[in-house]
C-alpha positions, 0 to 999 in steps of 0.5 A: 664567616663571609658570604658573597650574597644574602642568597648564599647565606640563606642556602647555607643556613637551610642546608645546616638546618635540614641536616641537623633536623631543625626547622628554621624560618626566615623573618622579613628580610631585604637586600642587605640583611637577613635573619633566620630564627628557630620556630621556638620563641627564645631559641636559635637566631642568626643575623647576617648583613652587608659590611659597609659599602663592600660586597661582603656579608657577615654574620653579626649575631649568632645564638646557636642554642636550640631549645626545640627538638629535632624534626623528622618532617622538615619543611625546609627540605624543598624539591630543589634541595633534594634534587641537588643531593640526588642529581646523579642518581636521577640522571642515571636512572630514568624510571626511578619511582617516587617511593624510592626517592623518598626512601633514599632521602630518609635512609641517607639524611634521616629526613622525611619528604612529602610525596609532592616534593618527590613528585616535583623531582620526578618531573626534572 
């Protein structure tokens, strides 16, 4: 799989981990490589780096097997991610309540978000 930047790789990994109920942590990275790991000691690992001198980034290492259970409260579900998913609903309904945002994310994606994350969406 090819990516045009490390940022694009990280967004794809976060999206995948949130929708599959897994907690992913990015290890110290730099501009040309990134490593994402599961919270478990010997679990999921995926490594992406730049290919030669080109502007293409490829996945070089992938151990997709998870040894951990799914998480209901995923810390990777940030306010930016929830805003991207709920943008149309937020535009059409100006007086939406925080609990409605939280309930909608739980119903549609099976992920609990904190009140702080919903509050940040309310400011958008």
